[in-house]
C-alpha angles and dihedrals in degrees: 000000000000121000119256119265124223127239135184088266095054110123125246126238112202116223123207120234097259090051091053091051091051091048094053098035093112098050123100090200118111111248137159141179111266143179115013091346087063093048092052093048091047092051095042091233139058114278091201142330112297128186098217146016117251129202134170136220137175109271096242094050099056092093090056090049092050093047090057093054118108120264112281095038121107139175122237137181129214108229112178106310095336140079123233129189106250090232090058097057118108120253113276097020109161101224117158098207147008128217121220115219122199110204091194090060095031087224144101109257107176141025112210113203113204115226137170130249148142129230090279109019141056111227123201105242094216095052120010092202086081109078140154134185109259094247088060098040094048122036125200105231119177090338095308124110104239128187110243108256094232089058091052091051088056092055091049094047098079097070111356123197124212090263091051088054088054093047092050092050089059100035104042099057089050097054121107114256095253091052095046091049091052091049091051093052092045091051093051096045101037105027105022091153094054115118087235093062091066089074095049117094108217117216086225094053106021097163119114119265113274095251089055099054121113108256119234136198 
């Protein structure tokens, strides 16, 4: 009997952090929980319901990560309205994420976001001016590599959805001062037009926003 094939309508099964770590225990590729999965691991409890588990890896290490997966698991890319096996993509294809399909479960089990980095630094894929040493960009939390929450908030700042706004309202006040300061500087320099930057007071322009000034006369 042939193995099931995924489709865009295939359901997702959400793995917990420990299950992800077990699944990827044999890979030498750098990976870490990202997005909402990183928020949840950092907080030690779910922030809200999510439909999938997200991790990240460096783009040129995805093949090594996929090669270490158990038999029956495969990586796919969404290209327009179609799915393509990752191994069938042309060299240099600019795909932001891969989906991992588990044939035994007949379900998607991981979204793998693809990011940039060097041997010693994480590099923001949208703007390489923004960089961090790996030990600042990825934290070890309960034995699971976890994207620093301030970094995840930078990713979400470009076009935040309502659920991103809700996440930010919980995560940002809980950040250590150093992390929050880094995030504020990153928002102002990399995403100055984000709706989130309106509420950040720049050290270079500390005045209140014009609509918040006291009216005179």
